[in-house]
N, CA, C and O atoms as CSV, one atom per row, in Angstrom:
chain,resi,resn,atom,element,x,y,z
A,1,LYS,N,N,-9.406,-6.692,-15.402
A,1,LYS,CA,C,-10.281,-5.605,-15.776
A,1,LYS,C,C,-9.717,-4.293,-15.258
A,1,LYS,O,O,-8.858,-4.274,-14.377
A,2,LEU,N,N,-10.207,-3.211,-15.812
A,2,LEU,CA,C,-9.726,-1.894,-15.446
A,2,LEU,C,C,-9.943,-1.650,-13.959
A,2,LEU,O,O,-11.008,-1.959,-13.423
A,3,ASN,N,N,-8.957,-1.108,-13.307
A,3,ASN,CA,C,-9.025,-0.880,-11.879
A,3,ASN,C,C,-8.890,0.602,-11.597
A,3,ASN,O,O,-8.226,1.322,-12.342
A,4,LYS,N,N,-9.511,1.056,-10.533
A,4,LYS,CA,C,-9.333,2.424,-10.070
A,4,LYS,C,C,-9.074,2.368,-8.581
A,4,LYS,O,O,-9.210,1.313,-7.961
A,5,GLU,N,N,-8.701,3.496,-8.004
A,5,GLU,CA,C,-8.466,3.488,-6.573
A,5,GLU,C,C,-9.683,2.951,-5.844
A,5,GLU,O,O,-10.824,3.238,-6.207
A,6,PHE,N,N,-9.426,2.184,-4.835
A,6,PHE,CA,C,-10.451,1.509,-4.048
A,6,PHE,C,C,-10.503,2.187,-2.681
A,6,PHE,O,O,-9.466,2.365,-2.043
A,7,GLY,N,N,-11.682,2.561,-2.230
A,7,GLY,CA,C,-11.806,3.254,-0.964
A,7,GLY,C,C,-12.614,2.485,0.057
A,7,GLY,O,O,-13.588,1.810,-0.277
A,8,LYS,N,N,-12.198,2.595,1.299
A,8,LYS,CA,C,-12.915,2.003,2.428
A,8,LYS,C,C,-12.870,2.990,3.589
A,8,LYS,O,O,-11.848,3.630,3.838
A,9,PHE,N,N,-14.003,3.104,4.300
A,9,PHE,CA,C,-14.073,3.993,5.447
A,9,PHE,C,C,-13.339,3.389,6.627
A,9,PHE,O,O,-13.486,2.201,6.914
A,10,ASN,N,N,-12.543,4.212,7.317
A,10,ASN,CA,C,-11.806,3.777,8.490
A,10,ASN,C,C,-12.551,4.289,9.721
A,10,ASN,O,O,-12.592,5.494,9.968
A,11,THR,N,N,-13.138,3.374,10.491
A,11,THR,CA,C,-13.949,3.773,11.642
A,11,THR,C,C,-13.103,4.354,12.775
A,11,THR,O,O,-13.639,5.046,13.641
A,12,ILE,N,N,-11.812,4.093,12.788
A,12,ILE,CA,C,-10.939,4.634,13.836
A,12,ILE,C,C,-10.555,6.080,13.523
A,12,ILE,O,O,-10.662,6.956,14.382
A,13,THR,N,N,-10.109,6.325,12.291
A,13,THR,CA,C,-9.690,7.681,11.915
A,13,THR,C,C,-10.850,8.531,11.417
A,13,THR,O,O,-10.705,9.743,11.253
A,14,LYS,N,N,-12.002,7.907,11.177
A,14,LYS,CA,C,-13.215,8.580,10.689
A,14,LYS,C,C,-12.990,9.272,9.343
A,14,LYS,O,O,-13.477,10.377,9.101
A,15,ARG,N,N,-12.242,8.595,8.481
A,15,ARG,CA,C,-12.025,9.114,7.133
A,15,ARG,C,C,-11.882,7.944,6.167
A,15,ARG,O,O,-11.645,6.805,6.571
A,16,TYR,N,N,-12.031,8.252,4.891
A,16,TYR,CA,C,-11.863,7.217,3.877
A,16,TYR,C,C,-10.391,6.994,3.621
A,16,TYR,O,O,-9.600,7.937,3.588
A,17,ASN,N,N,-10.033,5.735,3.439
A,17,ASN,CA,C,-8.695,5.371,2.987
A,17,ASN,C,C,-8.830,4.907,1.548
A,17,ASN,O,O,-9.716,4.117,1.222
A,18,PHE,N,N,-7.967,5.390,0.708
A,18,PHE,CA,C,-7.953,4.972,-0.683
A,18,PHE,C,C,-6.693,4.173,-0.952
A,18,PHE,O,O,-5.599,4.530,-0.516
A,19,TYR,N,N,-6.877,3.075,-1.687
A,19,TYR,CA,C,-5.794,2.149,-1.986
A,19,TYR,C,C,-5.566,2.151,-3.492
A,19,TYR,O,O,-6.507,2.319,-4.267
A,20,ASP,N,N,-4.313,1.963,-3.903
A,20,ASP,CA,C,-3.947,2.115,-5.313
A,20,ASP,C,C,-4.575,1.082,-6.236
A,20,ASP,O,O,-5.051,1.418,-7.320
A,21,PHE,N,N,-4.576,-0.166,-5.810
A,21,PHE,CA,C,-5.049,-1.228,-6.696
A,21,PHE,C,C,-5.659,-2.333,-5.846
A,21,PHE,O,O,-5.071,-2.757,-4.851
A,22,ALA,N,N,-6.837,-2.795,-6.239
A,22,ALA,CA,C,-7.492,-3.848,-5.459
A,22,ALA,C,C,-8.071,-4.908,-6.377
A,22,ALA,O,O,-8.640,-4.602,-7.425
A,23,ILE,N,N,-7.917,-6.158,-5.969
A,23,ILE,CA,C,-8.594,-7.274,-6.621
A,23,ILE,C,C,-9.557,-7.801,-5.564
A,23,ILE,O,O,-9.171,-8.544,-4.662
A,24,LEU,N,N,-10.808,-7.402,-5.696
A,24,LEU,CA,C,-11.781,-7.618,-4.636
A,24,LEU,C,C,-12.128,-9.083,-4.412
A,24,LEU,O,O,-12.357,-9.493,-3.274
A,25,ASP,N,N,-12.173,-9.877,-5.475
A,25,ASP,CA,C,-12.611,-11.264,-5.282
A,25,ASP,C,C,-11.571,-12.150,-4.595
A,25,ASP,O,O,-11.864,-13.292,-4.244
A,26,ILE,N,N,-10.356,-11.625,-4.403
A,26,ILE,CA,C,-9.357,-12.364,-3.620
A,26,ILE,C,C,-8.868,-11.532,-2.433
A,26,ILE,O,O,-7.874,-11.877,-1.794
A,27,ASN,N,N,-9.568,-10.438,-2.144
A,27,ASN,CA,C,-9.234,-9.565,-1.005
A,27,ASN,C,C,-7.754,-9.176,-0.976
A,27,ASN,O,O,-7.060,-9.379,0.020
A,28,PHE,N,N,-7.300,-8.621,-2.077
A,28,PHE,CA,C,-5.883,-8.299,-2.231
A,28,PHE,C,C,-5.730,-6.853,-2.686
A,28,PHE,O,O,-6.370,-6.418,-3.643
A,29,ILE,N,N,-4.880,-6.122,-1.992
A,29,ILE,CA,C,-4.614,-4.718,-2.291
A,29,ILE,C,C,-3.125,-4.526,-2.519
A,29,ILE,O,O,-2.291,-5.086,-1.808
A,30,ILE,N,N,-2.809,-3.718,-3.528
A,30,ILE,CA,C,-1.421,-3.327,-3.784
A,30,ILE,C,C,-1.321,-1.819,-3.585
A,30,ILE,O,O,-2.093,-1.052,-4.160
A,31,GLU,N,N,-0.370,-1.411,-2.770
A,31,GLU,CA,C,-0.068,0.002,-2.574
A,31,GLU,C,C,1.309,0.273,-3.151
A,31,GLU,O,O,2.275,-0.423,-2.838
A,32,PHE,N,N,1.390,1.284,-3.992
A,32,PHE,CA,C,2.677,1.694,-4.565
A,32,PHE,C,C,3.084,2.967,-3.839
A,32,PHE,O,O,2.500,4.030,-4.051
A,33,ASN,N,N,4.095,2.849,-2.978
A,33,ASN,CA,C,4.517,3.979,-2.159
A,33,ASN,C,C,5.692,4.711,-2.779
A,33,ASN,O,O,6.770,4.146,-2.970
A,34,GLY,N,N,5.466,5.976,-3.090
A,34,GLY,CA,C,6.552,6.833,-3.566
A,34,GLY,C,C,7.551,7.082,-2.456
A,34,GLY,O,O,7.183,7.186,-1.286
A,35,ASN,N,N,8.816,7.177,-2.829
A,35,ASN,CA,C,9.881,7.348,-1.846
A,35,ASN,C,C,9.726,8.599,-0.996
A,35,ASN,O,O,9.949,8.560,0.214
A,36,ILE,N,N,9.347,9.702,-1.615
A,36,ILE,CA,C,9.245,10.967,-0.886
A,36,ILE,C,C,7.916,11.060,-0.156
A,36,ILE,O,O,7.889,11.316,1.048
A,37,TYR,N,N,6.806,10.853,-0.872
A,37,TYR,CA,C,5.479,11.057,-0.299
A,37,TYR,C,C,5.204,10.129,0.886
A,37,TYR,O,O,4.496,10.511,1.818
A,38,HIS,N,N,5.750,8.928,0.857
A,38,HIS,CA,C,5.536,7.983,1.956
A,38,HIS,C,C,6.780,7.825,2.833
A,38,HIS,O,O,6.818,6.967,3.714
A,39,ALA,N,N,7.785,8.648,2.590
A,39,ALA,CA,C,8.992,8.698,3.430
A,39,ALA,C,C,9.654,7.321,3.563
A,39,ALA,O,O,9.713,6.747,4.651
A,40,ASN,N,N,10.141,6.817,2.451
A,40,ASN,CA,C,10.789,5.503,2.437
A,40,ASN,C,C,11.810,5.406,3.574
A,40,ASN,O,O,12.753,6.195,3.631
A,41,PRO,N,N,11.621,4.432,4.486
A,41,PRO,CA,C,12.537,4.319,5.627
A,41,PRO,C,C,13.971,3.952,5.247
A,41,PRO,O,O,14.873,4.053,6.078
A,42,LYS,N,N,14.190,3.533,4.013
A,42,LYS,CA,C,15.556,3.293,3.545
A,42,LYS,C,C,16.246,4.614,3.201
A,42,LYS,O,O,17.463,4.654,3.021
A,43,ILE,N,N,15.468,5.689,3.113
A,43,ILE,CA,C,16.001,7.001,2.730
A,43,ILE,C,C,15.889,8.015,3.865
A,43,ILE,O,O,16.786,8.833,4.066
A,44,TYR,N,N,14.775,7.955,4.608
A,44,TYR,CA,C,14.483,8.957,5.642
A,44,TYR,C,C,14.580,8.373,7.038
A,44,TYR,O,O,14.238,7.213,7.267
A,45,SER,N,N,15.050,9.193,7.969
A,45,SER,CA,C,14.987,8.811,9.376
A,45,SER,C,C,13.674,9.333,9.946
A,45,SER,O,O,13.009,10.161,9.325
A,46,ALA,N,N,13.308,8.855,11.113
A,46,ALA,CA,C,11.996,9.163,11.697
A,46,ALA,C,C,11.750,10.662,11.844
A,46,ALA,O,O,10.616,11.109,11.675
A,47,SER,N,N,12.766,11.440,12.152
A,47,SER,CA,C,12.580,12.878,12.395
A,47,SER,C,C,12.663,13.734,11.131
A,47,SER,O,O,12.391,14.934,11.181
A,48,ASP,N,N,13.033,13.138,10.008
A,48,ASP,CA,C,13.108,13.896,8.747
A,48,ASP,C,C,11.724,14.359,8.317
A,48,ASP,O,O,10.722,13.700,8.597
A,49,VAL,N,N,11.678,15.495,7.637
A,49,VAL,CA,C,10.440,16.000,7.056
A,49,VAL,C,C,10.634,16.002,5.540
A,49,VAL,O,O,11.269,16.905,4.995
A,50,PRO,N,N,10.088,14.992,4.858
A,50,PRO,CA,C,10.247,14.925,3.400
A,50,PRO,C,C,9.696,16.186,2.735
A,50,PRO,O,O,8.638,16.695,3.106
A,51,ARG,N,N,10.434,16.669,1.753
A,51,ARG,CA,C,10.049,17.908,1.084
A,51,ARG,C,C,9.174,17.617,-0.116
A,51,ARG,O,O,9.655,17.197,-1.169
A,52,PHE,N,N,7.878,17.846,0.057
A,52,PHE,CA,C,6.944,17.853,-1.055
A,52,PHE,C,C,5.855,18.859,-0.718
A,52,PHE,O,O,5.697,19.253,0.438
A,53,ARG,N,N,5.135,19.258,-1.696
A,53,ARG,CA,C,4.158,20.347,-1.608
A,53,ARG,C,C,3.328,20.311,-0.331
A,53,ARG,O,O,2.515,19.409,-0.130
A,54,GLY,N,N,3.542,21.296,0.519
A,54,GLY,CA,C,2.723,21.483,1.708
A,54,GLY,C,C,2.979,20.540,2.870
A,54,GLY,O,O,2.306,20.649,3.895
A,55,ASN,N,N,3.917,19.627,2.751
A,55,ASN,CA,C,4.133,18.656,3.825
A,55,ASN,C,C,4.794,19.295,5.034
A,55,ASN,O,O,5.775,20.028,4.911
A,56,LYS,N,N,4.241,19.005,6.201
A,56,LYS,CA,C,4.838,19.428,7.469
A,56,LYS,C,C,5.044,18.233,8.405
A,56,LYS,O,O,5.509,18.395,9.533
A,57,LEU,N,N,4.696,17.035,7.930
A,57,LEU,CA,C,4.795,15.830,8.755
A,57,LEU,C,C,6.201,15.258,8.730
A,57,LEU,O,O,6.907,15.334,7.725
A,58,THR,N,N,6.590,14.681,9.870
A,58,THR,CA,C,7.849,13.946,9.911
A,58,THR,C,C,7.647,12.594,9.236
A,58,THR,O,O,6.517,12.162,9.011
A,59,ALA,N,N,8.737,11.946,8.923
A,59,ALA,CA,C,8.651,10.605,8.343
A,59,ALA,C,C,7.894,9.672,9.284
A,59,ALA,O,O,7.075,8.870,8.834
A,60,GLU,N,N,8.157,9.769,10.568
A,60,GLU,CA,C,7.476,8.901,11.533
A,60,GLU,C,C,5.964,9.131,11.521
A,60,GLU,O,O,5.199,8.171,11.609
A,61,GLU,N,N,5.525,10.370,11.415
A,61,GLU,CA,C,4.091,10.666,11.353
A,61,GLU,C,C,3.470,10.101,10.074
A,61,GLU,O,O,2.343,9.606,10.092
A,62,ILE,N,N,4.201,10.177,8.980
A,62,ILE,CA,C,3.733,9.601,7.712
A,62,ILE,C,C,3.606,8.092,7.849
A,62,ILE,O,O,2.615,7.508,7.411
A,63,TRP,N,N,4.608,7.456,8.456
A,63,TRP,CA,C,4.571,6.002,8.634
A,63,TRP,C,C,3.383,5.580,9.495
A,63,TRP,O,O,2.732,4.575,9.207
A,64,LYS,N,N,3.100,6.345,10.549
A,64,LYS,CA,C,1.970,6.009,11.424
A,64,LYS,C,C,0.644,6.143,10.676
A,64,LYS,O,O,-0.253,5.317,10.845
A,65,THR,N,N,0.522,7.168,9.860
A,65,THR,CA,C,-0.689,7.350,9.049
A,65,THR,C,C,-0.865,6.181,8.087
A,65,THR,O,O,-1.957,5.626,7.964
A,66,ASP,N,N,0.219,5.813,7.409
A,66,ASP,CA,C,0.157,4.675,6.485
A,66,ASP,C,C,-0.186,3.388,7.222
A,66,ASP,O,O,-0.956,2.570,6.719
A,67,GLU,N,N,0.381,3.204,8.411
A,67,GLU,CA,C,0.124,1.977,9.181
A,67,GLU,C,C,-1.357,1.867,9.558
A,67,GLU,O,O,-1.924,0.776,9.515
A,68,LYS,N,N,-1.978,2.975,9.921
A,68,LYS,CA,C,-3.419,2.958,10.224
A,68,LYS,C,C,-4.218,2.558,8.988
A,68,LYS,O,O,-5.208,1.833,9.083
A,69,LYS,N,N,-3.783,3.033,7.847
A,69,LYS,CA,C,-4.444,2.689,6.578
A,69,LYS,C,C,-4.319,1.192,6.306
A,69,LYS,O,O,-5.293,0.549,5.918
A,70,TYR,N,N,-3.133,0.640,6.507
A,70,TYR,CA,C,-2.913,-0.785,6.268
A,70,TYR,C,C,-3.692,-1.632,7.279
A,70,TYR,O,O,-4.252,-2.669,6.925
A,71,GLU,N,N,-3.724,-1.186,8.530
A,71,GLU,CA,C,-4.480,-1.905,9.564
A,71,GLU,C,C,-5.964,-1.935,9.214
A,71,GLU,O,O,-6.635,-2.946,9.422
A,72,ASN,N,N,-6.475,-0.827,8.683
A,72,ASN,CA,C,-7.876,-0.780,8.284
A,72,ASN,C,C,-8.163,-1.843,7.220
A,72,ASN,O,O,-9.165,-2.553,7.306
A,73,ALA,N,N,-7.303,-1.950,6.237
A,73,ALA,CA,C,-7.484,-2.961,5.191
A,73,ALA,C,C,-7.425,-4.366,5.780
A,73,ALA,O,O,-8.242,-5.220,5.436
A,74,ALA,N,N,-6.473,-4.605,6.656
A,74,ALA,CA,C,-6.344,-5.931,7.275
A,74,ALA,C,C,-7.573,-6.261,8.117
A,74,ALA,O,O,-8.062,-7.390,8.089
A,75,ASN,N,N,-8.065,-5.291,8.856
A,75,ASN,CA,C,-9.263,-5.512,9.683
A,75,ASN,C,C,-10.493,-5.814,8.836
A,75,ASN,O,O,-11.433,-6.452,9.311
A,76,LEU,N,N,-10.492,-5.363,7.596
A,76,LEU,CA,C,-11.602,-5.634,6.683
A,76,LEU,C,C,-11.387,-6.920,5.885
A,76,LEU,O,O,-12.197,-7.261,5.022
A,77,GLY,N,N,-10.287,-7.637,6.176
A,77,GLY,CA,C,-10.036,-8.925,5.546
A,77,GLY,C,C,-9.181,-8.888,4.293
A,77,GLY,O,O,-9.152,-9.860,3.539
A,78,TYR,N,N,-8.489,-7.790,4.059
A,78,TYR,CA,C,-7.650,-7.670,2.864
A,78,TYR,C,C,-6.189,-7.918,3.197
A,78,TYR,O,O,-5.689,-7.498,4.240
A,79,GLU,N,N,-5.523,-8.605,2.292
A,79,GLU,CA,C,-4.068,-8.692,2.356
A,79,GLU,C,C,-3.549,-7.495,1.577
A,79,GLU,O,O,-4.056,-7.184,0.500
A,80,ILE,N,N,-2.546,-6.827,2.116
A,80,ILE,CA,C,-2.006,-5.657,1.438
A,80,ILE,C,C,-0.520,-5.856,1.158
A,80,ILE,O,O,0.248,-6.260,2.030
A,81,LEU,N,N,-0.143,-5.564,-0.065
A,81,LEU,CA,C,1.253,-5.638,-0.487
A,81,LEU,C,C,1.714,-4.216,-0.760
A,81,LEU,O,O,1.126,-3.510,-1.580
A,82,VAL,N,N,2.771,-3.800,-0.066
A,82,VAL,CA,C,3.325,-2.464,-0.262
A,82,VAL,C,C,4.579,-2.586,-1.123
A,82,VAL,O,O,5.500,-3.339,-0.807
A,83,ILE,N,N,4.592,-1.837,-2.203
A,83,ILE,CA,C,5.750,-1.809,-3.099
A,83,ILE,C,C,6.346,-0.411,-3.031
A,83,ILE,O,O,5.660,0.584,-3.263
A,84,TRP,N,N,7.617,-0.352,-2.714
A,84,TRP,CA,C,8.301,0.936,-2.655
A,84,TRP,C,C,8.845,1.312,-4.027
A,84,TRP,O,O,9.351,0.468,-4.767
A,85,GLU,N,N,8.731,2.579,-4.344
A,85,GLU,CA,C,9.214,3.104,-5.621
A,85,GLU,C,C,10.673,2.701,-5.870
A,85,GLU,O,O,11.019,2.280,-6.973
A,86,GLN,N,N,11.514,2.828,-4.862
A,86,GLN,CA,C,12.933,2.496,-5.006
A,86,GLN,C,C,13.124,1.025,-5.392
A,86,GLN,O,O,13.945,0.715,-6.255
A,87,ASP,N,N,12.376,0.125,-4.761
A,87,ASP,CA,C,12.497,-1.301,-5.063
A,87,ASP,C,C,12.041,-1.584,-6.488
A,87,ASP,O,O,12.667,-2.360,-7.210
A,88,TYR,N,N,10.942,-0.945,-6.883
A,88,TYR,CA,C,10.428,-1.129,-8.247
A,88,TYR,C,C,11.447,-0.631,-9.277
A,88,TYR,O,O,11.708,-1.310,-10.270
A,89,LEU,N,N,12.011,0.528,-9.047
A,89,LEU,CA,C,12.983,1.083,-9.996
A,89,LEU,C,C,14.256,0.240,-10.065
A,89,LEU,O,O,14.895,0.158,-11.114
A,90,ASN,N,N,14.620,-0.386,-8.946
A,90,ASN,CA,C,15.833,-1.214,-8.914
A,90,ASN,C,C,15.656,-2.549,-9.630
A,90,ASN,O,O,16.618,-3.078,-10.185
A,91,ASP,N,N,14.426,-3.110,-9.627
A,91,ASP,CA,C,14.216,-4.416,-10.259
A,91,ASP,C,C,12.745,-4.617,-10.619
A,91,ASP,O,O,12.034,-5.384,-9.970
A,92,LYS,N,N,12.301,-3.914,-11.665
A,92,LYS,CA,C,10.900,-3.968,-12.100
A,92,LYS,C,C,10.442,-5.390,-12.396
A,92,LYS,O,O,9.343,-5.789,-12.010
A,93,HIS,N,N,11.278,-6.143,-13.075
A,93,HIS,CA,C,10.879,-7.490,-13.502
A,93,HIS,C,C,10.624,-8.409,-12.307
A,93,HIS,O,O,9.675,-9.193,-12.314
A,94,LYS,N,N,11.470,-8.310,-11.287
A,94,LYS,CA,C,11.269,-9.134,-10.092
A,94,LYS,C,C,9.986,-8.728,-9.373
A,94,LYS,O,O,9.210,-9.591,-8.964
A,95,ILE,N,N,9.757,-7.441,-9.217
A,95,ILE,CA,C,8.553,-6.961,-8.531
A,95,ILE,C,C,7.305,-7.452,-9.261
A,95,ILE,O,O,6.378,-7.960,-8.632
A,96,ILE,N,N,7.280,-7.303,-10.572
A,96,ILE,CA,C,6.121,-7.735,-11.368
A,96,ILE,C,C,5.931,-9.250,-11.261
A,96,ILE,O,O,4.810,-9.729,-11.087
A,97,ALA,N,N,7.029,-9.997,-11.365
A,97,ALA,CA,C,6.936,-11.462,-11.247
A,97,ALA,C,C,6.412,-11.863,-9.868
A,97,ALA,O,O,5.595,-12.777,-9.755
A,98,ASP,N,N,6.879,-11.181,-8.822
A,98,ASP,CA,C,6.407,-11.484,-7.467
A,98,ASP,C,C,4.909,-11.217,-7.335
A,98,ASP,O,O,4.186,-12.014,-6.738
A,99,ILE,N,N,4.445,-10.102,-7.888
A,99,ILE,CA,C,3.020,-9.763,-7.824
A,99,ILE,C,C,2.188,-10.816,-8.548
A,99,ILE,O,O,1.172,-11.272,-8.025
A,100,ILE,N,N,2.608,-11.199,-9.731
A,100,ILE,CA,C,1.879,-12.216,-10.498
A,100,ILE,C,C,1.819,-13.528,-9.713
A,100,ILE,O,O,0.774,-14.177,-9.664
A,101,HIS,N,N,2.923,-13.911,-9.108
A,101,HIS,CA,C,2.964,-15.140,-8.316
A,101,HIS,C,C,1.975,-15.071,-7.147
A,101,HIS,O,O,1.233,-16.024,-6.907
A,102,ILE,N,N,1.962,-13.957,-6.427
A,102,ILE,CA,C,1.057,-13.796,-5.287
A,102,ILE,C,C,-0.391,-13.869,-5.739
A,102,ILE,O,O,-1.204,-14.543,-5.106
A,103,ILE,N,N,-0.723,-13.183,-6.826
A,103,ILE,CA,C,-2.099,-13.179,-7.328
A,103,ILE,C,C,-2.520,-14.586,-7.755
A,103,ILE,O,O,-3.603,-15.043,-7.392
A,104,LYS,N,N,-1.678,-15.269,-8.517
A,104,LYS,CA,C,-2.002,-16.640,-8.935
A,104,LYS,C,C,-2.199,-17.547,-7.730
A,104,LYS,O,O,-3.130,-18.351,-7.692
A,105,ASP,N,N,-1.318,-17.414,-6.752
A,105,ASP,CA,C,-1.407,-18.237,-5.554
A,105,ASP,C,C,-2.715,-17.974,-4.803
A,105,ASP,O,O,-3.357,-18.914,-4.336
A,106,ARG,N,N,-3.105,-16.730,-4.687
A,106,ARG,CA,C,-4.362,-16.398,-3.981
A,106,ARG,C,C,-5.573,-16.937,-4.738
A,106,ARG,O,O,-6.526,-17.418,-4.125
A,107,TYR,N,N,-5.539,-16.858,-6.078
A,107,TYR,CA,C,-6.650,-17.429,-6.858
A,107,TYR,C,C,-6.704,-18.942,-6.706
A,107,TYR,O,O,-7.788,-19.517,-6.607
A,108,ASP,N,N,-5.542,-19.592,-6.687
A,108,ASP,CA,C,-5.501,-21.047,-6.527
A,108,ASP,C,C,-6.047,-21.495,-5.171
A,108,ASP,O,O,-6.643,-22.567,-5.067
A,109,LYS,N,N,-5.847,-20.684,-4.138
A,109,LYS,CA,C,-6.240,-21.060,-2.786
A,109,LYS,C,C,-7.641,-20.613,-2.395
A,109,LYS,O,O,-8.144,-21.015,-1.345
A,110,ARG,N,N,-8.274,-19.795,-3.216
A,110,ARG,CA,C,-9.578,-19.273,-2.794
A,110,ARG,C,C,-10.642,-20.355,-2.883
A,110,ARG,O,O,-10.554,-21.293,-3.676
A,111,VAL,N,N,-11.630,-20.188,-2.054
A,111,VAL,CA,C,-12.770,-21.094,-2.003
A,111,VAL,C,C,-13.788,-20.588,-3.030
A,111,VAL,O,O,-14.173,-19.420,-2.992
A,112,PRO,N,N,-14.226,-21.457,-3.948
A,112,PRO,CA,C,-15.207,-21.000,-4.950
A,112,PRO,C,C,-16.509,-20.534,-4.285
A,112,PRO,O,O,-16.902,-21.031,-3.230
A,113,ASP,N,N,-17.164,-19.567,-4.935
A,113,ASP,CA,C,-18.440,-19.048,-4.422
A,113,ASP,C,C,-19.544,-20.067,-4.507
A,113,ASP,O,O,-20.677,-19.785,-4.116
Protein backbone atom coordinates (compact mmCIF):
# COMPACT_ATOMS: atom_id res chain seq x y z
CA LYS A 1 0.00 0.00 0.00
CA LEU A 2 1.00 3.60 -0.44
CA ASN A 3 3.55 4.69 2.13
CA LYS A 4 4.55 8.09 3.44
CA GLU A 5 7.21 9.19 5.85
CA PHE A 6 6.65 7.64 9.25
CA GLY A 7 7.27 9.72 12.36
CA LYS A 8 7.97 8.81 15.97
CA PHE A 9 8.76 11.10 18.90
CA ASN A 10 12.24 10.71 20.36
CA THR A 11 12.06 11.17 24.14
CA ILE A 12 15.84 11.70 24.38
CA THR A 13 16.20 14.44 21.74
CA LYS A 14 12.65 15.77 22.39
CA ARG A 15 11.86 15.95 18.69
CA TYR A 16 10.12 13.89 16.06
CA ASN A 17 12.17 11.56 13.90
CA PHE A 18 10.85 10.88 10.44
CA TYR A 19 11.73 7.71 8.56
CA ASP A 20 11.56 7.25 4.79
CA PHE A 21 9.59 4.03 4.56
CA ALA A 22 7.91 1.85 7.17
CA ILE A 23 6.04 -1.43 7.14
CA LEU A 24 4.33 -1.22 10.50
CA ASP A 25 2.94 -4.73 10.80
CA ILE A 26 6.46 -6.20 10.68
CA ASN A 27 8.19 -3.32 12.52
CA PHE A 28 10.52 -2.61 9.62
CA ILE A 29 11.91 0.74 8.50
CA ILE A 30 13.98 1.59 5.44
CA GLU A 31 16.08 4.74 5.39
CA PHE A 32 17.53 5.92 2.10
CA ASN A 33 20.57 8.04 2.94
CA GLY A 34 21.84 10.50 0.37
CA ASN A 35 25.60 10.62 0.08
CA ILE A 36 25.91 14.33 0.80
CA TYR A 37 23.03 14.99 3.21
CA HIS A 38 23.96 12.06 5.46
CA ALA A 39 27.73 12.34 4.87
CA ASN A 40 28.43 8.88 3.48
CA PRO A 41 31.46 7.62 5.45
CA LYS A 42 32.83 6.07 2.26
CA ILE A 43 33.15 9.63 0.90
CA TYR A 44 33.56 11.92 3.93
CA SER A 45 35.92 11.89 6.87
CA ALA A 46 34.62 12.79 10.33
CA SER A 47 35.84 16.41 10.20
CA ASP A 48 34.49 17.16 6.70
CA VAL A 49 31.55 19.53 6.37
CA PRO A 50 29.38 18.32 3.48
CA ARG A 51 28.29 21.18 1.26
CA PHE A 52 24.54 21.46 1.02
CA ARG A 53 22.13 24.30 1.68
CA GLY A 54 22.75 25.79 5.10
CA ASN A 55 24.77 22.90 6.52
CA LYS A 56 27.34 23.75 9.18
CA LEU A 57 27.63 20.26 10.72
CA THR A 58 30.64 18.02 10.36
CA ALA A 59 30.18 14.52 9.01
CA GLU A 60 30.68 13.17 12.53
CA GLU A 61 27.88 15.39 13.89
CA ILE A 62 25.58 14.20 11.10
CA TRP A 63 26.43 10.57 11.88
CA LYS A 64 25.67 11.09 15.58
CA THR A 65 22.31 12.68 14.75
CA ASP A 66 21.43 9.78 12.45
CA GLU A 67 22.55 7.26 15.08
CA LYS A 68 20.18 8.79 17.66
CA LYS A 69 17.39 8.48 15.11
CA TYR A 70 18.19 4.82 14.47
CA GLU A 71 18.47 4.10 18.21
CA ASN A 72 15.03 5.63 18.72
CA ALA A 73 13.54 3.27 16.14
CA ALA A 74 15.31 0.27 17.68
CA ASN A 75 14.12 1.22 21.17
CA LEU A 76 10.57 1.29 19.82
CA GLY A 77 10.99 -2.25 18.44
CA TYR A 78 11.74 -1.48 14.79
CA GLU A 79 14.41 -3.03 12.65
CA ILE A 80 15.98 -0.37 10.46
CA LEU A 81 17.74 -0.92 7.16
CA VAL A 82 19.92 1.94 5.92
CA ILE A 83 20.56 2.09 2.19
CA TRP A 84 23.22 4.46 0.95
CA GLU A 85 22.66 6.33 -2.30
CA GLN A 86 26.08 5.22 -3.60
CA ASP A 87 25.32 1.53 -2.98
CA TYR A 88 21.92 1.84 -4.66
CA LEU A 89 23.39 3.57 -7.71
CA ASN A 90 26.15 0.95 -7.98
CA ASP A 91 23.77 -2.05 -7.92
CA LYS A 92 20.04 -1.23 -7.85
CA HIS A 93 18.95 -4.78 -8.63
CA LYS A 94 20.90 -6.29 -5.73
CA ILE A 95 19.62 -3.67 -3.27
CA ILE A 96 16.00 -4.23 -4.35
CA ALA A 97 16.40 -8.03 -4.23
CA ASP A 98 17.92 -7.78 -0.73
CA ILE A 99 15.02 -5.62 0.49
CA ILE A 100 12.42 -8.01 -0.92
CA HIS A 101 14.20 -10.95 0.72
CA ILE A 102 14.29 -9.19 4.12
CA ILE A 103 10.61 -8.23 3.92
CA LYS A 104 9.52 -11.75 2.90
CA ASP A 105 11.63 -13.24 5.67
CA ARG A 106 10.12 -10.92 8.30
CA TYR A 107 6.58 -11.76 7.14
CA ASP A 108 7.38 -15.48 7.26
CA LYS A 109 8.70 -15.20 10.82
CA ARG A 110 6.04 -12.96 12.31
CA VAL A 111 3.56 -14.26 14.82
CA PRO A 112 -0.03 -13.97 13.54
CA ASP A 113 -2.31 -11.55 15.41
